[in-house]
matplotlib code that plots the C-alpha trace (Angstrom):
import matplotlib.pyplot as plt

x = [115.7, 116.9, 120.2, 121.4, 125.0, 123.7, 123.2, 125.8, 127.8, 125.9, 122.8, 123.8, 125.4, 122.3, 120.0, 121.9, 121.2, 117.7, 117.4, 119.0, 116.3, 113.4, 113.8, 114.6, 117.4, 120.2, 121.2, 122.7, 120.2, 117.3, 115.4, 117.7, 117.1, 118.1, 118.1, 117.4, 117.7, 115.5, 114.6, 111.2, 109.1, 107.9, 108.3, 108.0, 108.4, 107.9, 108.2, 108.6, 109.5, 113.1, 113.7, 112.7, 112.9, 112.8, 112.6, 113.4, 114.3, 116.3, 117.7, 115.0, 112.3, 114.3, 114.3, 110.6, 110.4, 112.0, 109.8, 106.8, 108.5, 109.3, 105.9, 104.3, 106.4, 105.6, 102.3, 102.9, 102.4, 106.0, 104.9, 102.9, 103.6, 103.3, 103.6, 103.0, 103.8, 105.5, 104.3, 106.8, 111.1, 111.5, 109.9, 110.8, 110.7, 111.8, 112.1, 112.2, 115.8, 115.4, 112.5, 114.6, 114.4, 117.6, 117.7, 120.6, 122.5, 121.5, 117.6, 118.6, 119.6, 116.6, 114.4, 117.0, 116.3, 112.4, 112.7, 114.7, 112.1, 109.1, 110.5, 111.3, 114.5, 114.8, 115.6, 116.0, 117.4, 115.2, 118.4, 117.9, 121.5, 121.3, 124.9, 128.0, 129.4, 133.3, 133.3, 130.3, 130.5, 127.6, 125.6, 123.5, 125.2, 124.1, 121.1, 122.9, 124.2, 125.3, 129.0, 130.5, 131.4, 127.9, 126.5, 128.5, 127.8, 124.3, 124.8, 126.8, 124.4, 121.9, 124.0, 124.6, 120.8, 120.4, 118.2, 119.6, 120.1, 119.6, 120.0, 116.8, 117.8, 116.8, 118.3, 115.8, 114.0, 113.5, 116.4, 115.1, 117.1, 120.9, 118.8, 118.8, 122.7, 122.2, 125.9, 124.8, 121.4, 123.0, 125.4, 122.5, 119.2, 116.7, 113.2, 111.5, 113.5, 114.5, 118.1, 119.2, 119.7, 120.9, 123.9, 127.5, 127.5, 124.7, 125.6, 129.3, 127.4, 125.0, 128.0, 129.8, 126.5, 126.4, 129.7, 130.0, 126.7, 128.0, 131.2, 129.7, 126.7, 127.0, 123.7, 123.9, 120.4, 119.7, 116.7, 117.3, 114.2, 112.9, 109.3, 107.1, 109.3, 106.3, 107.8, 110.6, 112.8, 110.9, 113.5, 117.2, 117.1, 114.7, 116.8, 119.7, 118.2, 114.6, 111.2, 111.0, 108.5, 108.7, 108.9, 111.7, 113.7, 112.8, 113.7, 117.0, 117.9, 116.8, 119.1, 121.6, 121.0, 121.1, 124.5, 125.9, 124.5, 125.8, 129.5, 128.8, 127.3, 124.3, 120.6, 118.5, 115.0, 112.5, 109.4, 106.9, 105.0, 107.0, 105.1, 101.7, 101.0, 98.8, 102.2, 103.2, 102.1, 103.6, 101.2, 101.6, 100.9, 103.5, 106.4, 108.3, 110.6, 114.4, 116.2, 118.1, 115.9, 112.9, 109.8, 108.5, 104.6, 103.9, 100.3, 99.0, 95.9, 93.0, 91.3, 90.0, 91.9, 90.3, 91.8, 95.5, 94.6, 94.0, 97.0, 99.0, 97.8, 98.4, 102.3, 102.2, 101.6, 105.1, 107.3, 108.1, 109.8, 108.4, 106.3, 107.0, 104.8, 105.4, 102.6, 102.8, 102.6, 100.7, 102.7, 103.4, 100.3, 100.6, 102.0, 99.6, 100.0, 96.8, 97.3, 93.4, 94.2, 97.4, 95.4, 92.8, 95.5, 97.7, 95.4, 94.0, 97.3, 99.2, 95.9, 96.4, 99.6, 98.8, 96.3, 98.8, 102.1, 103.7, 106.3, 108.3, 106.8, 107.9, 106.5, 107.2, 107.0, 107.5, 107.9, 106.1, 106.7, 109.3, 109.1, 106.7, 105.1, 107.0, 109.9, 108.2, 104.8, 106.0, 106.6, 102.7, 103.0, 105.6, 104.8, 101.4, 103.0, 105.3, 102.3, 100.4, 104.2, 103.2, 99.6, 97.5, 94.4, 95.5, 94.9, 94.2, 94.5, 98.1, 99.3, 98.1, 100.2, 103.1, 102.7, 102.9, 105.9, 108.0, 107.5, 106.0, 103.0, 100.0, 97.6, 95.1, 97.9, 99.1, 95.9, 95.1, 96.9, 95.0, 91.6, 93.0, 91.7, 89.1, 86.3, 83.5, 81.0, 83.3, 82.6, 85.0, 88.6, 90.4, 89.5, 92.5, 91.6, 94.2, 92.3, 94.7, 97.6, 95.7, 94.4, 97.7, 99.4, 96.2, 97.3, 94.4, 93.5, 94.5, 92.5, 92.3, 90.4, 86.9, 84.4, 86.2, 86.0, 82.3, 81.0, 82.5, 79.8, 81.9, 83.0, 86.6, 87.7, 86.5, 87.7, 91.2, 91.6, 90.2, 93.1, 95.8, 95.0, 95.1, 98.4, 99.7, 98.4, 100.2, 103.5, 103.6, 104.0, 106.0, 109.5, 111.0, 112.2, 111.1, 107.4, 106.9, 108.7, 106.4, 103.2, 104.3, 104.7, 100.7, 99.6, 100.7, 99.6, 96.1, 96.4, 97.3, 94.6, 91.7, 92.5, 94.1, 91.3, 88.3, 90.6, 90.4, 86.8, 86.0, 88.1, 86.4, 82.7, 83.2, 84.8, 82.3, 79.9, 81.3, 81.7, 84.2, 83.8, 84.2, 87.6, 88.6, 87.9, 89.9, 93.0, 92.3, 91.4, 93.0, 95.6, 97.4, 97.3, 98.4, 101.9, 103.6, 101.8, 103.3, 106.6, 106.0, 104.5, 108.1, 110.4, 107.9, 108.6, 112.4, 112.7, 111.4, 113.4, 116.7, 116.1, 115.2, 116.8, 119.8, 119.8, 119.5, 116.6, 114.5, 115.2, 112.0, 110.4, 111.5, 110.9, 107.3, 106.4, 108.1, 106.1, 102.6, 104.2, 104.9, 102.1, 100.0, 101.8, 101.3, 97.7, 97.1, 99.1, 96.4, 93.3, 94.1, 95.0, 91.3, 89.7, 91.4, 90.3, 93.9, 92.6, 89.0, 89.1, 91.1, 91.6, 92.5, 88.9, 87.1, 87.6, 85.4, 86.5, 86.5, 87.2, 91.2, 90.7, 87.9, 89.3, 87.4, 87.8, 84.7, 82.0, 84.5, 82.4, 84.3, 86.6, 89.4, 93.2, 95.6, 99.4, 101.4, 102.6, 103.5, 100.4, 98.2, 100.0, 99.7, 98.2, 101.2, 104.7, 107.1, 110.5, 110.8]
y = [109.3, 106.8, 107.0, 103.3, 104.4, 102.2, 98.9, 96.3, 96.2, 92.9, 94.6, 98.0, 96.4, 94.6, 97.5, 99.8, 97.4, 97.4, 101.0, 101.9, 99.2, 100.4, 103.7, 104.7, 106.8, 106.1, 109.4, 110.4, 112.9, 110.8, 108.8, 106.9, 103.0, 100.7, 96.8, 94.7, 90.6, 88.3, 84.6, 85.4, 84.6, 88.1, 91.1, 94.4, 98.4, 101.3, 104.5, 108.2, 111.4, 110.6, 107.4, 103.8, 100.6, 97.2, 93.8, 91.0, 87.4, 86.9, 89.3, 88.8, 89.9, 93.0, 94.0, 93.4, 95.7, 98.2, 98.2, 98.7, 101.5, 103.1, 101.7, 104.2, 107.0, 107.1, 107.5, 110.4, 108.1, 108.1, 107.6, 104.1, 100.8, 97.4, 93.9, 90.5, 87.2, 85.6, 81.7, 80.2, 80.0, 78.1, 79.6, 80.9, 80.0, 76.8, 77.6, 74.9, 75.3, 71.6, 72.2, 74.2, 77.5, 78.1, 81.1, 83.6, 84.5, 88.3, 87.2, 84.8, 88.3, 90.0, 87.5, 86.8, 90.7, 90.3, 87.3, 89.2, 92.3, 90.2, 88.4, 85.3, 83.1, 80.2, 80.0, 76.5, 76.0, 72.4, 71.2, 67.7, 67.5, 71.4, 71.7, 70.6, 67.7, 67.2, 63.8, 63.4, 65.3, 64.8, 66.1, 69.2, 69.2, 71.5, 72.5, 75.6, 73.8, 75.7, 76.1, 76.1, 80.1, 80.5, 78.3, 80.0, 83.6, 83.1, 81.5, 84.4, 87.0, 85.3, 85.2, 88.6, 88.6, 86.2, 84.1, 80.2, 78.7, 75.1, 72.7, 70.7, 68.1, 64.1, 61.1, 58.8, 59.4, 62.2, 62.0, 61.6, 64.3, 62.6, 59.3, 60.6, 59.9, 56.2, 55.0, 57.3, 55.0, 51.7, 52.6, 54.2, 53.2, 51.1, 51.7, 55.1, 57.8, 56.0, 55.5, 51.6, 51.9, 48.6, 49.4, 50.4, 52.7, 54.6, 54.9, 56.1, 58.6, 59.9, 60.1, 62.3, 64.5, 65.0, 65.6, 68.3, 70.0, 69.9, 71.2, 74.3, 75.4, 76.9, 75.1, 72.1, 71.3, 69.5, 68.5, 64.9, 64.7, 61.0, 61.5, 59.5, 56.7, 54.7, 52.1, 51.6, 48.1, 47.1, 47.3, 46.4, 46.7, 43.5, 41.6, 41.9, 40.9, 39.8, 41.5, 43.0, 45.1, 48.9, 49.8, 47.8, 49.4, 52.6, 52.2, 50.5, 53.6, 56.2, 54.6, 54.7, 58.4, 59.1, 57.8, 59.4, 62.7, 62.0, 61.4, 65.0, 66.6, 67.5, 66.8, 65.5, 66.6, 64.3, 64.7, 62.6, 61.0, 57.9, 57.0, 58.7, 57.8, 54.9, 52.9, 53.6, 50.0, 51.4, 51.4, 54.5, 53.2, 51.0, 52.5, 55.2, 57.2, 57.1, 59.5, 62.3, 63.0, 65.5, 65.1, 67.3, 67.3, 68.7, 70.0, 72.8, 71.2, 71.4, 74.0, 73.4, 73.9, 70.6, 68.5, 69.7, 69.6, 65.7, 65.2, 66.7, 64.1, 61.2, 62.1, 63.0, 59.1, 58.1, 60.9, 62.7, 65.4, 68.7, 68.7, 70.8, 72.2, 72.4, 74.6, 76.3, 79.1, 78.5, 78.9, 75.1, 74.3, 76.6, 80.2, 81.5, 81.4, 80.6, 82.6, 82.0, 78.7, 79.9, 82.1, 79.4, 76.1, 78.5, 80.5, 77.0, 75.3, 78.2, 78.2, 74.9, 75.7, 77.9, 75.6, 73.1, 74.2, 73.8, 76.2, 75.4, 76.1, 77.0, 78.2, 76.0, 77.6, 74.7, 74.9, 72.0, 71.2, 73.6, 76.9, 78.1, 80.6, 83.7, 83.3, 86.7, 85.8, 83.3, 85.8, 86.1, 82.8, 83.3, 87.0, 85.4, 82.8, 85.9, 87.2, 84.2, 83.8, 87.4, 87.5, 85.2, 86.4, 87.2, 91.2, 91.1, 95.0, 94.9, 91.6, 93.9, 96.8, 94.3, 92.8, 96.3, 97.3, 94.5, 93.3, 96.6, 94.1, 95.2, 92.2, 92.6, 92.4, 89.3, 87.7, 88.5, 86.3, 83.1, 85.2, 83.5, 80.1, 81.0, 82.8, 84.8, 82.0, 79.9, 80.6, 78.9, 80.9, 78.5, 75.7, 74.3, 73.9, 75.1, 75.9, 79.1, 76.3, 73.6, 75.8, 77.4, 74.3, 72.9, 71.5, 73.5, 70.1, 67.5, 69.1, 67.1, 69.6, 70.4, 69.0, 71.5, 74.2, 74.5, 74.1, 77.5, 80.1, 83.3, 85.1, 84.7, 86.9, 89.8, 88.5, 88.2, 91.0, 93.2, 91.0, 92.0, 95.9, 95.6, 93.9, 96.3, 99.0, 97.8, 97.3, 101.3, 102.2, 99.7, 100.6, 97.2, 95.6, 92.4, 93.5, 95.4, 92.2, 90.0, 92.0, 92.7, 89.2, 88.4, 91.4, 89.7, 86.5, 87.6, 88.9, 85.2, 84.1, 86.0, 84.1, 80.8, 79.7, 78.6, 77.8, 74.4, 74.4, 76.7, 75.3, 71.8, 73.2, 75.4, 72.0, 70.1, 72.5, 72.7, 75.9, 77.0, 80.9, 80.5, 78.7, 81.4, 84.1, 81.8, 82.1, 85.5, 86.6, 83.8, 81.7, 85.2, 87.4, 84.4, 83.8, 87.0, 87.0, 83.8, 85.1, 88.1, 86.4, 84.2, 87.1, 88.4, 85.4, 85.1, 88.9, 87.9, 84.6, 86.0, 88.6, 86.1, 82.7, 81.3, 81.4, 77.4, 75.7, 78.3, 76.2, 74.1, 77.0, 78.2, 74.4, 75.0, 78.4, 77.3, 74.4, 76.7, 78.8, 76.3, 73.9, 77.6, 77.8, 74.2, 74.6, 77.8, 75.5, 72.5, 74.6, 76.9, 74.0, 72.5, 75.6, 75.5, 72.2, 70.7, 68.1, 66.9, 66.4, 67.1, 63.6, 65.4, 66.5, 63.6, 61.9, 62.5, 63.9, 62.3, 63.8, 64.3, 63.3, 61.7, 62.9, 66.2, 68.9, 68.9, 71.6, 72.2, 70.3, 70.1, 73.0, 70.6, 70.5, 69.2, 70.6, 68.4, 70.4, 67.7, 65.8, 68.9, 69.2, 65.7, 62.3, 60.5, 60.2, 62.8, 60.3, 57.0]
z = [168.2, 170.3, 172.9, 173.0, 175.2, 177.9, 175.8, 175.3, 172.1, 171.4, 170.9, 169.2, 166.3, 165.5, 166.2, 163.9, 160.8, 161.7, 162.4, 158.6, 157.5, 159.4, 159.5, 162.8, 164.2, 166.9, 168.6, 171.3, 171.4, 171.7, 174.3, 176.5, 175.8, 178.9, 178.8, 181.7, 180.6, 182.4, 182.8, 183.0, 180.2, 179.7, 177.8, 179.4, 178.0, 180.0, 177.8, 179.3, 177.2, 177.7, 178.9, 177.5, 179.8, 178.0, 180.1, 177.4, 177.7, 174.8, 172.1, 169.6, 172.2, 172.7, 169.0, 168.9, 171.5, 170.1, 166.6, 169.3, 170.7, 166.8, 165.6, 169.0, 168.4, 164.7, 165.4, 168.1, 171.4, 173.6, 177.0, 177.2, 179.8, 177.9, 179.7, 178.0, 178.9, 176.0, 175.4, 173.3, 174.1, 170.4, 167.6, 164.3, 160.2, 157.9, 154.5, 151.5, 149.9, 148.3, 145.9, 143.2, 145.0, 147.2, 149.3, 148.4, 151.4, 150.6, 151.0, 154.0, 155.9, 155.0, 156.6, 159.7, 160.5, 160.0, 161.8, 164.8, 165.0, 164.8, 168.4, 166.9, 167.8, 165.1, 161.3, 159.7, 156.2, 155.1, 152.8, 151.3, 149.0, 149.1, 150.5, 149.8, 151.1, 150.2, 150.1, 147.8, 144.7, 143.1, 146.8, 145.6, 142.1, 139.8, 142.1, 143.8, 146.9, 150.0, 150.7, 153.7, 153.5, 152.8, 155.3, 157.7, 156.7, 157.1, 160.4, 161.9, 160.9, 162.6, 165.5, 165.6, 166.3, 168.6, 166.0, 166.3, 162.5, 162.5, 159.5, 158.9, 156.4, 155.5, 156.9, 155.9, 153.0, 150.3, 148.9, 145.4, 143.3, 145.1, 143.4, 140.3, 139.7, 138.8, 140.2, 143.7, 143.9, 143.0, 146.0, 148.6, 147.5, 149.3, 147.2, 145.9, 147.6, 150.5, 151.9, 152.4, 156.4, 156.4, 154.0, 155.9, 153.0, 154.2, 157.9, 156.4, 154.4, 157.3, 159.8, 157.0, 156.8, 160.4, 161.0, 158.4, 159.4, 163.2, 162.2, 160.1, 162.4, 165.6, 166.9, 168.7, 167.5, 164.0, 162.1, 160.8, 159.1, 159.0, 157.3, 155.0, 154.3, 153.4, 151.7, 154.1, 153.6, 150.8, 148.4, 148.5, 152.2, 151.9, 148.8, 151.9, 155.2, 154.5, 155.2, 158.4, 160.2, 159.1, 162.8, 163.8, 160.5, 161.8, 165.9, 164.5, 162.1, 165.1, 167.4, 165.4, 163.8, 167.9, 168.4, 165.7, 166.7, 170.3, 168.7, 167.0, 170.0, 168.5, 169.5, 166.6, 166.1, 164.0, 162.5, 164.4, 161.5, 161.7, 165.0, 164.3, 160.3, 159.1, 158.1, 161.8, 163.7, 167.2, 169.9, 171.9, 175.1, 175.2, 173.3, 174.3, 172.3, 173.1, 175.3, 173.1, 170.7, 170.4, 168.0, 166.2, 165.2, 161.7, 161.0, 158.8, 157.7, 160.1, 161.5, 164.7, 168.3, 169.8, 166.5, 167.8, 171.1, 171.0, 169.0, 171.9, 174.1, 171.8, 171.7, 175.2, 175.8, 174.1, 175.0, 178.1, 176.1, 175.1, 172.4, 169.1, 166.8, 162.9, 161.4, 157.9, 155.6, 152.5, 149.4, 148.1, 146.1, 142.8, 142.3, 144.5, 148.0, 150.2, 153.3, 154.3, 155.2, 157.2, 159.1, 160.0, 160.7, 162.4, 164.8, 165.6, 166.6, 168.1, 170.4, 171.0, 171.8, 174.4, 176.2, 176.3, 177.1, 174.1, 174.1, 171.0, 167.5, 164.2, 161.0, 157.8, 154.3, 151.8, 148.4, 146.8, 143.2, 142.2, 144.3, 142.1, 144.8, 145.4, 148.2, 149.4, 151.0, 153.1, 156.1, 156.8, 158.5, 160.7, 161.3, 162.4, 164.6, 166.1, 167.0, 169.1, 171.0, 173.0, 172.8, 174.6, 172.1, 168.8, 168.0, 164.6, 163.8, 165.4, 163.4, 160.8, 161.6, 162.5, 159.4, 157.3, 159.7, 158.9, 155.7, 153.9, 152.7, 154.0, 155.1, 152.1, 149.6, 151.8, 151.3, 147.7, 146.0, 147.0, 145.5, 141.8, 143.2, 146.3, 144.2, 145.6, 145.5, 147.8, 151.2, 152.8, 152.2, 153.9, 151.2, 149.3, 145.6, 142.7, 139.5, 138.4, 138.7, 136.3, 133.7, 133.2, 132.5, 130.8, 127.2, 125.0, 123.1, 125.5, 127.9, 131.3, 133.5, 131.5, 133.8, 136.4, 134.8, 132.9, 136.8, 137.8, 138.4, 138.5, 135.6, 136.0, 133.2, 134.8, 138.2, 137.0, 135.3, 138.2, 140.0, 137.3, 137.8, 141.8, 142.0, 139.2, 141.1, 144.2, 142.2, 141.3, 144.7, 146.2, 147.4, 147.8, 145.1, 146.1, 147.3, 144.1, 141.7, 143.9, 143.1, 139.4, 138.7, 140.3, 137.5, 134.5, 136.2, 136.5, 132.8, 132.0, 133.7, 132.5, 128.7, 129.8, 132.5, 130.3, 126.8, 126.9, 127.6, 124.7, 122.2, 123.3, 122.9, 119.5, 118.2, 119.3, 118.0, 114.7, 115.2, 113.4, 113.7, 117.7, 116.6, 114.8, 117.8, 120.5, 118.0, 117.6, 121.0, 123.2, 122.0, 119.9, 123.0, 125.3, 124.0, 124.6, 128.0, 128.9, 128.0, 129.9, 133.2, 132.7, 132.9, 135.9, 138.1, 137.0, 138.0, 142.1, 141.8, 141.2, 144.1, 147.0, 145.4, 143.7, 139.6, 139.8, 139.9, 137.7, 134.9, 135.9, 135.8, 132.3, 131.0, 132.1, 130.8, 127.3, 127.4, 127.5, 124.8, 122.4, 122.9, 122.2, 119.0, 118.0, 118.9, 116.8, 114.0, 114.4, 114.5, 111.4, 109.5, 110.8, 109.5, 105.9, 105.1, 105.4, 108.0, 108.6, 112.2, 114.8, 117.0, 120.8, 120.4, 119.3, 122.7, 125.3, 128.7, 132.2, 135.6, 136.4, 139.8, 141.7, 145.0, 146.2, 148.9, 150.6, 150.0, 146.7, 144.1, 140.9, 141.9, 143.0, 144.5, 141.4, 142.4, 139.7, 136.9, 134.5, 135.0, 135.1, 131.4, 129.7, 130.4, 128.2, 129.9, 130.0, 131.8, 132.2]

ax = plt.figure().add_subplot(projection="3d")
ax.plot(x, y, z, "-o")
ax.set_aspect("equal")
plt.show()
């Protein structure tokens, strides 16, 4: 029990919510909490039997201190002293709300609570077109776009916990969903998914976007994106203006964006790959970033401290502004999160930040290819980076304790999904390969991945069944509905994977060997059981989706699951016709098989990274 009568109401009101969520009691008969705010980069706790003194820099740091106090008290440790440096000033989570999964307001609030009690002070909503822009009725149309009222409700809640809610948008590329409407593309498009930045219509659109967001959010910061515009100026822009160097167009556009942001009193942040990717010809020694803009370096792929330190030095040559780093919580390469990679990359980048005094960091949680992986998994990466904020060297056991306290998910459970892809025979647990995705979607007859499946040495049927049992057992003991839904989904996923992973290979080999008895067994023991299981999988994914996201966007996964089911029915029909002698050959199985891709993850051989659902399903054209 904790007596909070000496605290400012700004602390006690959110603390009441956290007390209810995390099961600690605020009572006048409890130990008295005294809070001392400081400008120093420290967090201090002095706890005795009757009093607790907390010296903190911002509200989330205070809430983290309360977590530490409560965690210790529940272990029977009331008396202790703690003093730690705070290594980051800006730290939090960016959640992708543009790849079909739009975080619902209720779950956004839960994430804000988790960020606050972990001691992190930033929350970003990545919204390409998923906010309602009144003057553009097709902006976010049928995509679950946030209303002004919803954004303000999330902003108010974040503000109460001392968390800065920052809009993260796109003002150059990545607007392909907005451009799906032909009349919109004809007005605003340059090429690919890139805005025609030389157009007055586009400049007006960008002005309206920034004005709306500056009016809606308290934060005076806005992330305006501007990454991966590889063909900038090579479409409609070139038709009107002729071919110009991409960096020249970039600079002009950046200067325009700075002016718009200044007009509405917001400070822009941009992804910095426009200056450092292979399409940029900028010489870092003779070009400086304009004043009034912050660069964010995104990198979640590399596992060495030296790599990040070298890249910090490169960035220091073109800007005297503080460098910002975006790490990643790896949940965007299929249905299975890959937190072995999250650990390796984040530990390296966070250590480099501390070595080089980089004090502004965040964790991205992208939802590439349709937000397949449960949102529930993403806090792992954010809390990991939060632990680095308050520790010079990561204490793995303390991280495990805090992860469990904050999310209810234990460390083993958080890492377990990657075992759908990282098999026992794979030594590098940070490898990025996706067999659980491409074998799920692989067409049983037009099977693209046979060369990549037949090399697997592990008994995946048994491994996937064991994973299924593990997740079902975890779900039985979960008291939080989001974790229960996540573990139930992975339980079904294991059942499906145990039957589906080698279906295409088995059919192909049995047919080539003329083994009709084997084909009969495949129908009975793989295809027929899979049909209801994939239906079950769909509903398990939907259950978690509706807890964490708006309902929009799930129709994409629905179509994918439905396609898998339909092809299983069709495959059974064709195989049975062949077995009954109604057809004398199966054309799809007559053709030899080639590798699906010639790209190889180092050390993985034929087990590959392939993360495009439609291309997993077919070599034929799905859209035009």
